[in-house]
Residue, then its C-alpha position, 0 to 999 in steps of 0.5 A: x589316122x582314118x583308115x576308111x571313109x565310106x558312105x552310110x546311106x546317102x546322107x551320112x559318112x562312116x569314118x572308120x579308125x580300125x577294128x581295135x578298141x583302145x585308148x589311142x584309137x578312141x582319142x583319135x575319134x574324139x579329136x576328129x569329132x571335136x575338130x569337125x564340131x569346132x569348125x562349125x561345118x554348116x552341112x553336118x547335121x550330127x556327129x556321132x562318135x563311138x569307140x572306133x568310128x565317127x558318123x557324120x550326118x549330112x544336110x544334103x540341101x547344103x552339101x554332098x558326101x564328097x565335099x564333106x569327105x574331102x574336109x574330113x580327110x584334110x582336117x587339122x586336128x585339135x591338139x591332144x591336150x585339148x581333150x577334156x577328161x575327168x576322174x569319176x569314182x564309181x561305187x562298187x558293192x562287194x557284199x557277198x550277197x551281191x558278188x555272185x561270181x566271186x566264189x566261182x572266180x576264186x576257184x577258176x583263178x586260184x586267187x582268194x577274194x581279197x587278192x582279187x579285190x586288191x587287184x581290181x581296186x588298185x588301178x585306174x581304168x579308162x572308161x569309154x562313155x556310151x550314149x547319153x548316160x554318163x554312168x553307162x561305162x565300158x571299161x576296156x583295159x582290164x587287169x591281166x589275171x582277173x579275166x575269168 
């Protein structure tokens, strides 16, 4: 699952799950994050998940990176069903005053405004949360045909 675990300075481990950003890899990162957090490893100060990486910050007075690396390599993962998720409805304003690029996209994609909005709004998106701001979203899975 983890492609590589390397030291990040002397007080952290960098768990690399690959270069791709997709739902499957992100779910693996989150499962590792939750599993390590649920084991309450005293030597880990902070766990920082991202789209495809996990950083484990260490308390060097209690452990060293080799011990935590072995724990990370051999950890039993929480089941995928235990991943919590929620659906959020995000309001989007499509008023012409605010949709400055729709005219350009109509020409480039050879689609009228209503067709583009239908394609865009008739899909659920998987959003990757970033940082501590719930509404700062990163949408990866974009509908083919609207990439302009």
